[in-house]
PANU-998000 format. One record per residue (C-alpha): x, y, z. Coordinates in nm, 2 decimals, decimal comma. Layout:
<sites>
+--------+--------+--------+
:     c1 :     c2 :     c3 :
+--------+--------+--------+
:      X :      Y :      Z :
...
+--------+--------+--------+
</sites>
This chain:
<sites>
+--------+--------+--------+
:     c1 :     c2 :     c3 :
+--------+--------+--------+
:  -1,29 :  -3,98 :   4,02 :
:  -1,40 :  -3,63 :   4,08 :
:  -1,13 :  -3,36 :   4,04 :
:  -1,04 :  -3,19 :   4,38 :
:  -1,10 :  -2,82 :   4,43 :
:  -0,79 :  -2,63 :   4,33 :
:  -0,72 :  -2,45 :   4,66 :
:  -0,39 :  -2,31 :   4,53 :
:  -0,59 :  -2,12 :   4,27 :
:  -0,83 :  -1,99 :   4,54 :
:  -0,53 :  -1,90 :   4,77 :
:  -0,38 :  -1,70 :   4,49 :
:  -0,70 :  -1,52 :   4,41 :
:  -0,76 :  -1,46 :   4,78 :
:  -0,41 :  -1,32 :   4,82 :
:  -0,45 :  -1,10 :   4,51 :
:  -0,79 :  -0,96 :   4,63 :
:  -0,65 :  -0,91 :   4,99 :
:  -0,37 :  -0,70 :   4,86 :
:  -0,61 :  -0,51 :   4,63 :
:  -0,86 :  -0,44 :   4,91 :
:  -0,57 :  -0,34 :   5,14 :
:  -0,43 :  -0,09 :   4,89 :
:  -0,78 :   0,04 :   4,82 :
:  -0,84 :   0,09 :   5,19 :
:  -0,50 :   0,26 :   5,26 :
:  -0,52 :   0,49 :   4,96 :
:  -0,88 :   0,53 :   4,85 :
:  -1,06 :   0,52 :   5,18 :
:  -0,82 :   0,69 :   5,41 :
:  -0,98 :   1,03 :   5,37 :
:  -1,34 :   0,89 :   5,33 :
:  -1,39 :   0,67 :   5,63 :
:  -1,38 :   0,75 :   6,00 :
:  -1,09 :   0,61 :   6,20 :
:  -1,33 :   0,35 :   6,35 :
:  -1,46 :   0,23 :   6,02 :
:  -1,11 :   0,23 :   5,87 :
:  -1,01 :   0,00 :   6,16 :
:  -1,31 :  -0,23 :   6,08 :
:  -1,20 :  -0,24 :   5,72 :
:  -0,84 :  -0,31 :   5,81 :
:  -0,95 :  -0,60 :   6,03 :
:  -1,12 :  -0,74 :   5,72 :
:  -0,80 :  -0,71 :   5,52 :
:  -0,59 :  -0,87 :   5,80 :
:  -0,81 :  -1,17 :   5,83 :
:  -0,84 :  -1,19 :   5,45 :
:  -0,47 :  -1,21 :   5,41 :
:  -0,39 :  -1,45 :   5,69 :
:  -0,66 :  -1,69 :   5,57 :
:  -0,54 :  -1,66 :   5,21 :
:  -0,20 :  -1,79 :   5,34 :
:  -0,37 :  -2,07 :   5,54 :
:  -0,56 :  -2,16 :   5,22 :
:  -0,22 :  -2,19 :   5,05 :
:  -0,11 :  -2,43 :   5,32 :
:  -0,42 :  -2,64 :   5,27 :
:  -0,35 :  -2,64 :   4,90 :
:   0,00 :  -2,78 :   4,96 :
:  -0,13 :  -3,04 :   5,20 :
:  -0,40 :  -3,14 :   4,96 :
:  -0,13 :  -3,23 :   4,70 :
:   0,01 :  -3,47 :   4,95 :
:  -0,32 :  -3,62 :   5,06 :
:  -0,56 :  -3,55 :   4,77 :
:  -0,84 :  -3,79 :   4,90 :
:  -0,87 :  -3,63 :   5,25 :
:  -1,23 :  -3,50 :   5,26 :
:  -1,17 :  -3,33 :   5,59 :
:  -0,89 :  -3,12 :   5,44 :
:  -1,13 :  -3,03 :   5,15 :
:  -1,39 :  -2,91 :   5,39 :
:  -1,13 :  -2,71 :   5,57 :
:  -1,04 :  -2,53 :   5,25 :
:  -1,41 :  -2,47 :   5,16 :
:  -1,47 :  -2,32 :   5,50 :
:  -1,16 :  -2,10 :   5,47 :
:  -1,30 :  -1,96 :   5,15 :
:  -1,64 :  -1,91 :   5,30 :
:  -1,48 :  -1,74 :   5,60 :
:  -1,29 :  -1,49 :   5,38 :
:  -1,61 :  -1,41 :   5,19 :
:  -1,84 :  -1,38 :   5,49 :
:  -1,61 :  -1,24 :   5,76 :
:  -1,40 :  -1,01 :   5,55 :
:  -1,67 :  -0,93 :   5,30 :
:  -1,91 :  -0,82 :   5,57 :
:  -1,65 :  -0,60 :   5,73 :
:  -1,57 :  -0,44 :   5,40 :
:  -1,93 :  -0,37 :   5,33 :
:  -2,00 :  -0,26 :   5,68 :
:  -1,72 :   0,00 :   5,68 :
:  -1,80 :   0,14 :   5,34 :
:  -2,18 :   0,14 :   5,36 :
:  -2,23 :   0,20 :   5,73 :
:  -2,50 :  -0,06 :   5,73 :
:  -2,47 :  -0,19 :   6,09 :
:  -2,68 :  -0,49 :   6,04 :
:  -2,39 :  -0,64 :   5,84 :
:  -2,21 :  -0,68 :   6,17 :
:  -2,46 :  -0,96 :   6,25 :
:  -2,33 :  -1,16 :   5,95 :
:  -1,96 :  -1,13 :   6,05 :
:  -1,97 :  -1,40 :   6,33 :
:  -2,08 :  -1,66 :   6,08 :
:  -1,76 :  -1,60 :   5,89 :
:  -1,57 :  -1,63 :   6,21 :
:  -1,74 :  -1,96 :   6,28 :
:  -1,63 :  -2,07 :   5,93 :
:  -1,27 :  -1,98 :   6,01 :
:  -1,28 :  -2,16 :   6,34 :
:  -1,43 :  -2,47 :   6,19 :
:  -1,17 :  -2,47 :   5,91 :
:  -0,89 :  -2,45 :   6,16 :
:  -1,04 :  -2,73 :   6,37 :
:  -1,08 :  -2,95 :   6,06 :
:  -0,72 :  -2,87 :   5,96 :
:  -0,61 :  -2,99 :   6,31 :
:  -0,82 :  -3,30 :   6,27 :
:  -0,67 :  -3,37 :   5,93 :
:  -0,32 :  -3,32 :   6,06 :
:  -0,38 :  -3,55 :   6,36 :
:  -0,55 :  -3,82 :   6,14 :
:  -0,27 :  -3,81 :   5,88 :
:   0,03 :  -3,81 :   6,11 :
:   0,19 :  -4,14 :   6,15 :
:   0,24 :  -4,25 :   6,51 :
:   0,62 :  -4,25 :   6,54 :
:   0,63 :  -4,20 :   6,92 :
:   0,66 :  -4,57 :   6,99 :
:   0,84 :  -4,67 :   6,68 :
:   1,14 :  -4,89 :   6,74 :
:   1,47 :  -4,82 :   6,56 :
+--------+--------+--------+
</sites>
């Protein structure tokens, strides 16, 4: 049997890099970027951190239901979203290359897809206790 992806590892790495990018933006870029570009950068950090936490949730769920392929896809899409969405915003704000803004929505779609798959996995793996007799 193939070993599942270690989403707890990726959540920890994502959290670490999110904090590092946040600190770099707050201290290293404060006097370098315009207020607008600093907001773009901060949006990248915010989404990076929230989705690092969500990836941690997926990691914990994966330990309970390790064979759930939908949950695995949700985790993979969460990682892709962090890289594409937040990464494109980091690069856009630092380099000023506006065309990177065209890539950002693909990361947003990865996030949306991950959340939808997480909902499907939760629905699929929740026992129907509504009609359960005592």
